[in-house]
LUMLOFI-114411 format. One record per atom (N, C-alpha, C, CB): residue number from 0; residue in one letter; y, z, x. Coordinates in steps of 0.05 Angstrom, whole numbers, plus 5000, padded with zeros to 4 digits. Glycine has a CB too. Example, Ala and Ser with C-alpha at 12.3 -4.5 7.8 and 13.67 -1.06 7.14 Angstrom:
REM LUMLOFI-114411
REC  num  residuo     Y     Z     X
REC    0        a  4886  5156  5264
REC    0        a  4910  5156  5246
REC    0        a  4934  5156  5264
REC    0        a  4911  5181  5226
REC    1        s  4955  5142  5257
REC    1        s  4979  5143  5273
REC    1        s  5001  5157  5258
REC    1        s  4988  5114  5282
REM end
This chain:
REM LUMLOFI-114411
REC  num  residuo     Y     Z     X
REC    0        m  5985  6945  2000
REC    0        m  5969  6923  1989
REC    0        m  5980  6897  2001
REC    0        m  5969  6922  1958
REC    1        e  5962  6881  2011
REC    1        e  5970  6855  2023
REC    1        e  5976  6835  2002
REC    1        e  5948  6845  2042
REC    2        e  5998  6821  2005
REC    2        e  6007  6801  1987
REC    2        e  5993  6774  1993
REC    2        e  6038  6797  1987
REC    3        i  5978  6763  1974
REC    3        i  5964  6738  1980
REC    3        i  5980  6713  1973
REC    3        i  5938  6738  1964
REC    4        c  5999  6716  1956
REC    4        c  6016  6692  1949
REC    4        c  6043  6702  1940
REC    4        c  6002  6675  1927
REC    5        k  6063  6694  1954
REC    5        k  6091  6703  1948
REC    5        k  6102  6687  1923
REC    5        k  6109  6698  1971
REC    6        h  6088  6666  1915
REC    6        h  6098  6650  1893
REC    6        h  6090  6659  1865
REC    6        h  6089  6621  1896
REC    7        l  6070  6676  1864
REC    7        l  6060  6685  1838
REC    7        l  6081  6702  1823
REC    7        l  6035  6702  1842
REC    8        e  6097  6717  1837
REC    8        e  6117  6733  1824
REC    8        e  6139  6716  1810
REC    8        e  6130  6752  1844
REC    9        d  6141  6691  1817
REC    9        d  6160  6673  1804
REC    9        d  6151  6663  1777
REC    9        d  6166  6650  1823
REC   10        i  6125  6666  1771
REC   10        i  6114  6656  1746
REC   10        i  6119  6677  1724
REC   10        i  6083  6650  1749
REC   11        q  6135  6669  1705
REC   11        q  6141  6687  1683
REC   11        q  6121  6687  1661
REC   11        q  6169  6681  1671
REC   12        e  6110  6663  1655
REC   12        e  6090  6660  1634
REC   12        e  6071  6637  1643
REC   12        e  6103  6654  1606
REC   13        i  6046  6642  1641
REC   13        i  6026  6621  1649
REC   13        i  6028  6598  1629
REC   13        i  5997  6632  1650
REC   14        k  6033  6574  1639
REC   14        k  6034  6551  1622
REC   14        k  6006  6540  1617
REC   14        k  6052  6528  1634
REC   15        v  6002  6532  1592
REC   15        v  5976  6521  1584
REC   15        v  5979  6492  1577
REC   15        v  5963  6538  1560
REC   16        a  5961  6475  1585
REC   16        a  5963  6447  1579
REC   16        a  5963  6442  1549
REC   16        a  5940  6431  1592
REC   17        s  5981  6426  1539
REC   17        s  5982  6421  1510
REC   17        s  5962  6399  1503
REC   17        s  6010  6413  1501
REC   18        e  5956  6381  1521
REC   18        e  5937  6360  1517
REC   18        e  5919  6358  1541
REC   18        e  5951  6332  1512
REC   19        l  5893  6357  1537
REC   19        l  5875  6357  1560
REC   19        l  5870  6329  1571
REC   19        l  5848  6370  1552
REC   20        v  5891  6318  1583
REC   20        v  5889  6292  1597
REC   20        v  5906  6294  1622
REC   20        v  5899  6269  1578
REC   21        c  5899  6278  1642
REC   21        c  5916  6275  1665
REC   21        c  5938  6255  1658
REC   21        c  5900  6265  1690
REC   22        e  5963  6265  1659
REC   22        e  5986  6249  1651
REC   22        e  5988  6223  1667
REC   22        e  6012  6264  1653
REC   23        e  5982  6224  1692
REC   23        e  5984  6200  1710
REC   23        e  5960  6182  1707
REC   23        e  5987  6209  1738
REC   24        c  5936  6193  1705
REC   24        c  5912  6176  1702
REC   24        c  5913  6160  1675
REC   24        c  5886  6193  1702
REC   25        k  5924  6173  1655
REC   25        k  5926  6161  1628
REC   25        k  5944  6136  1630
REC   25        k  5938  6181  1608
REC   26        k  5964  6136  1646
REC   26        k  5982  6113  1649
REC   26        k  5969  6089  1660
REC   26        k  6006  6121  1666
REC   27        v  5948  6093  1677
REC   27        v  5936  6070  1691
REC   27        v  5906  6067  1684
REC   27        v  5938  6074  1721
REC   28        d  5898  6079  1662
REC   28        d  5870  6078  1653
REC   28        d  5851  6089  1674
REC   28        d  5862  6050  1646
REC   29        g  5860  6110  1689
REC   29        g  5843  6123  1709
REC   29        g  5826  6144  1696
REC   29        g  5860  6136  1730
REC   30        w  5810  6158  1712
REC   30        w  5793  6180  1701
REC   30        w  5795  6204  1719
REC   30        w  5764  6170  1699
REC   31        w  5787  6227  1708
REC   31        w  5790  6252  1723
REC   31        w  5765  6269  1718
REC   31        w  5815  6267  1714
REC   32        v  5761  6289  1736
REC   32        v  5739  6307  1734
REC   32        v  5748  6333  1720
REC   32        v  5728  6314  1763
REC   33        h  5769  6346  1731
REC   33        h  5780  6370  1720
REC   33        h  5810  6368  1720
REC   33        h  5771  6396  1736
REC   34        l  5823  6385  1704
REC   34        l  5852  6384  1701
REC   34        l  5865  6410  1711
REC   34        l  5860  6379  1673
REC   35        r  5889  6408  1721
REC   35        r  5906  6430  1730
REC   35        r  5933  6428  1717
REC   35        r  5908  6431  1761
REC   36        t  5946  6451  1712
REC   36        t  5973  6451  1701
REC   36        t  5992  6464  1721
REC   36        t  5974  6466  1674
REC   37        c  6014  6450  1727
REC   37        c  6034  6460  1745
REC   37        c  6048  6483  1732
REC   37        c  6055  6438  1753
REC   38        q  6051  6506  1746
REC   38        q  6064  6529  1734
REC   38        q  6094  6530  1738
REC   38        q  6052  6554  1747
REC   39        t  6105  6508  1750
REC   39        t  6134  6506  1751
REC   39        t  6144  6488  1729
REC   39        t  6142  6494  1778
REC   40        c  6132  6465  1725
REC   40        c  6143  6445  1706
REC   40        c  6124  6440  1682
REC   40        c  6149  6420  1720
REC   41        g  6099  6449  1683
REC   41        g  6080  6445  1661
REC   41        g  6065  6418  1662
REC   41        g  6095  6447  1636
REC   42        a  6068  6402  1683
REC   42        a  6054  6377  1684
REC   42        a  6024  6382  1686
REC   42        a  6063  6360  1709
REC   43        t  6008  6367  1671
REC   43        t  5979  6369  1672
REC   43        t  5968  6345  1686
REC   43        t  5967  6372  1643
REC   44        l  5954  6350  1708
REC   44        l  5944  6328  1726
REC   44        l  5916  6334  1736
REC   44        l  5964  6324  1749
REC   45        c  5904  6314  1748
REC   45        c  5876  6316  1757
REC   45        c  5874  6331  1783
REC   45        c  5863  6289  1759
REC   46        c  5850  6342  1787
REC   46        c  5844  6359  1811
REC   46        c  5835  6342  1835
REC   46        c  5822  6379  1804
REC   47        d  5829  6355  1857
REC   47        d  5821  6341  1881
REC   47        d  5793  6329  1880
REC   47        d  5822  6359  1904
REC   48        s  5777  6337  1860
REC   48        s  5750  6324  1856
REC   48        s  5753  6298  1842
REC   48        s  5732  6343  1840
REC   49        s  5777  6292  1831
REC   49        s  5782  6267  1817
REC   49        s  5792  6246  1837
REC   49        s  5803  6271  1795
REC   50        p  5787  6221  1832
REC   50        p  5795  6200  1851
REC   50        p  5824  6200  1859
REC   50        p  5788  6173  1840
REC   51        a  5842  6204  1841
REC   51        a  5871  6202  1847
REC   51        a  5884  6228  1858
REC   51        a  5885  6193  1823
REC   52        k  5872  6251  1853
REC   52        k  5882  6276  1863
REC   52        k  5912  6280  1856
REC   52        k  5878  6278  1894
REC   53        h  5919  6275  1831
REC   53        h  5947  6276  1823
REC   53        h  5961  6303  1826
REC   53        h  5949  6267  1795
REC   54        m  5946  6325  1822
REC   54        m  5960  6351  1824
REC   54        m  5968  6357  1853
REC   54        m  5942  6374  1814
REC   55        t  5951  6350  1872
REC   55        t  5959  6354  1900
REC   55        t  5982  6336  1908
REC   55        t  5935  6348  1919
REC   56        k  5982  6311  1898
REC   56        k  6005  6293  1903
REC   56        k  6030  6304  1890
REC   56        k  5999  6264  1891
REC   57        h  6027  6316  1867
REC   57        h  6050  6328  1853
REC   57        h  6062  6351  1870
REC   57        h  6042  6340  1825
REC   58        f  6045  6367  1881
REC   58        f  6054  6389  1899
REC   58        f  6070  6377  1923
REC   58        f  6031  6406  1909
REC   59        h  6058  6357  1936
REC   59        h  6072  6345  1960
REC   59        h  6098  6332  1952
REC   59        h  6053  6325  1973
REC   60        h  6099  6320  1929
REC   60        h  6124  6306  1920
REC   60        h  6145  6325  1910
REC   60        h  6117  6287  1898
REC   61        t  6138  6346  1896
REC   61        t  6157  6364  1883
REC   61        t  6161  6391  1898
REC   61        t  6150  6369  1855
REC   62        g  6141  6400  1912
REC   62        g  6142  6426  1924
REC   62        g  6135  6448  1905
REC   62        g  6169  6431  1935
REC   63        h  6126  6442  1881
REC   63        h  6118  6462  1861
REC   63        h  6091  6474  1871
REC   63        h  6114  6450  1832
REC   64        p  6091  6500  1879
REC   64        p  6068  6511  1893
REC   64        p  6044  6519  1878
REC   64        p  6078  6533  1908
REC   65        v  6047  6527  1852
REC   65        v  6024  6540  1838
REC   65        v  6015  6523  1815
REC   65        v  6032  6568  1829
REC   66        a  5988  6520  1813
REC   66        a  5976  6506  1791
REC   66        a  5954  6524  1779
REC   66        a  5964  6478  1800
REC   67        s  5949  6521  1753
REC   67        s  5927  6536  1741
REC   67        s  5906  6516  1732
REC   67        s  5938  6553  1717
REC   68        s  5882  6525  1727
REC   68        s  5862  6509  1715
REC   68        s  5870  6503  1686
REC   68        s  5834  6522  1717
REC   69        a  5867  6479  1677
REC   69        a  5872  6472  1649
REC   69        a  5846  6469  1634
REC   69        a  5888  6446  1647
REC   70        e  5824  6477  1647
REC   70        e  5798  6475  1635
REC   70        e  5793  6499  1616
REC   70        e  5775  6474  1657
REC   71        p  5783  6494  1592
REC   71        p  5778  6516  1573
REC   71        p  5760  6538  1586
REC   71        p  5764  6505  1548
REC   72        g  5769  6563  1582
REC   72        g  5753  6586  1592
REC   72        g  5758  6593  1621
REC   72        g  5725  6580  1589
REC   73        e  5772  6577  1636
REC   73        e  5778  6583  1664
REC   73        e  5806  6595  1666
REC   73        e  5776  6558  1682
REC   74        k  5808  6618  1679
REC   74        k  5834  6632  1682
REC   74        k  5838  6638  1711
REC   74        k  5835  6658  1665
REC   75        w  5849  6618  1726
REC   75        w  5855  6623  1754
REC   75        w  5879  6606  1762
REC   75        w  5831  6617  1771
REC   76        l  5891  6614  1784
REC   76        l  5914  6600  1795
REC   76        l  5908  6592  1824
REC   76        l  5940  6617  1794
REC   77        w  5919  6570  1833
REC   77        w  5917  6562  1861
REC   77        w  5945  6557  1871
REC   77        w  5899  6536  1864
REC   78        c  5952  6570  1894
REC   78        c  5977  6565  1907
REC   78        c  5972  6546  1930
REC   78        c  5990  6592  1917
REC   79        y  5983  6522  1928
REC   79        y  5980  6502  1949
REC   79        y  5993  6511  1975
REC   79        y  5992  6475  1940
REC   80        e  6017  6522  1973
REC   80        e  6031  6530  1997
REC   80        e  6017  6552  2013
REC   80        e  6060  6539  1990
REC   81        d  6008  6572  1999
REC   81        d  5995  6595  2013
REC   81        d  5964  6592  2014
REC   81        d  6002  6620  1999
REC   82        e  5954  6570  2002
REC   82        e  5925  6566  2000
REC   82        e  5911  6591  1990
REC   82        e  5913  6558  2028
REC   83        a  5920  6601  1967
REC   83        a  5910  6625  1955
REC   83        a  5899  6620  1927
REC   83        a  5932  6647  1954
REC   84        f  5876  6632  1922
REC   84        f  5863  6630  1896
REC   84        f  5865  6657  1882
REC   84        f  5833  6621  1899
REC   85        v  5874  6658  1857
REC   85        v  5878  6683  1843
REC   85        v  5867  6680  1814
REC   85        v  5907  6691  1842
REC   86        e  5849  6698  1806
REC   86        e  5839  6699  1779
REC   86        e  5858  6717  1763
REC   86        e  5809  6708  1777
REC   87        y  5861  6712  1737
REC   87        y  5877  6729  1719
REC   87        y  5862  6731  1692
REC   87        y  5905  6717  1716
REC   88        e  5871  6750  1676
REC   88        e  5860  6754  1650
REC   88        e  5878  6745  1628
REC   88        e  5853  6783  1645
REM end
């Protein structure tokens, strides 16, 4: 079986956003479209459809490779480093 993302095995427990806000947009009265949660540190930030694209900036700044959707009902992960999309249950 081909491995699509080598970083998924490092995730012990999927982190879920405790508050549905972009932590960085909230600081500057910005706005967001959708939210993502970093699976390394738990930061909840806005997606690339949002003006500030905070989760992608977070990846480039920290190197934390995997984010999950923080949107209710969505269960998927995105690995920035491997550019891999993975759904989970």
